[in-house]
N, C-alpha and C positions, 0 to 999 in steps of 0.2 A: 420323053415322058408325056403321057397324056392323062388328063383328068376327066372324070365324069362326076360333076358335083351333085348329081341327083342320086347316084348309087354310092358315092363316097369312094369309088375306086380310082386308083392311080396305077397306070401301067408303066412298068420299068422295062426297057429293052435290055436284054442280056444276050450273051453268045448263044444261049439255048432258046432264045425267042422271048416273047413278051411274058412278063410275070405281073399278075394283079396283086396290088396291095390295098387292103381295105380293113379299117378298124371298126368292127362291130362293137356293140356294147359289151359283149363277152370279151372281145380282144382288149377293149379299154380296161375292163376289170382285171384282165391278165397283166396289163402293164402295172396296175397298182399292186397286184400280188407279187410280181417279179421285182419291181423297183422300190416298193414301199409307198407309204402315204403321200410323200412328196415326190411322186414319180416324175413330175415335170422337171424338177431340179436334177434328179439323177440322169434323166435322158439327156438334158442339156450337157451335163458333165461327160456323159459317155460319148456324145458327138464331139465335144471340145477336146477330149483326151484320146480320141480315136480308139475307144474301148470296143474293139471288134467282137469280142466274146459276148458282151452285153448287147451290142447292137444286133448281132445275129439272132439272139434270143427274141429281141423286140420285133425284128423283121419276120421271124417265124410265127409270131402271134398274129400278124396281119396278112399272112400269105399262106399259100398251100405248100410252101417249101420249108423243110425242117432247118433247124439251126445249122447243122453240119453242111447243108447245101450252100448257105450263104458264106460260110467260112471257106469252103473249098472253091466255089466258083468266083468269089471275090469280085463282084461287079464294081465298076468305078465308084469310088467312095463318095465324092461330092454329088453326082447326080442321084445316087441311091439315097443319100441323106436328104436331098431336096425332095425326092418322092416320098420319103418317110414323113417329113414335116408336112407336106401337102396332104397326105392321107389322114394324118391326125387332125389337121385343120378342117378337112371335109367332114370328119367324124363329128366334130363339135358344131360346125357352122353350116354344113351343107352348101348350097349354092350361094349363100349370102356372104359377102365380104365384110370383115369387121367394121370398116369405115361406113358401110351402108346401114348397119344396124348396131348402134352403140350398146344396146342391151346384150346382143349376141357377143360382142367383143369382150364383155366382162366375163363371159363363160370361160374364156381361156385365161389362165394365170398370166400375169405380166411377163414372167420369165419365159414361158412358152411362146408368147408373142414375139419376144426378142429373138428367140431361136429361129422362128419362122422368117423373120425379116432379115437376119444377119447370118444365121447358120453357125457362127463361131463367136466365142467371147473374145473381145479385144485383149491383146497381150497385156499382162499386168493386172487385169480386172480379177478380183477375188472370185472363187468358185461359187460362193453363196452370198447373195446381196442382203440376206436377212428379210427379204420381202415375203 
């Protein structure tokens, strides 16, 4: 996986070659439309529950590949989720890291920050923290 923080693109290596993943403002709006007002929570749940149908729809929003491609090609799950999280982080923050700009860090909801740091919810932790 490679990142370009200035364009917001993350490249995922697949059997078919490199796939670019980038969440434009239109794609971010698509996330809200697809997953609802609290899309960050639903995305976290989809990753934690390995909900590949939902994740394929999300990946299709940020790439040139349709949902069916992601389901059929099935690139390795963890590297793909890492790239997805990086692409969303870049869409919000660009080249700035959250710790470098506290104001930018507040742009991402707490739950999405946790997803980006840890990838998965610890066993036994409830799906929604109420935050």
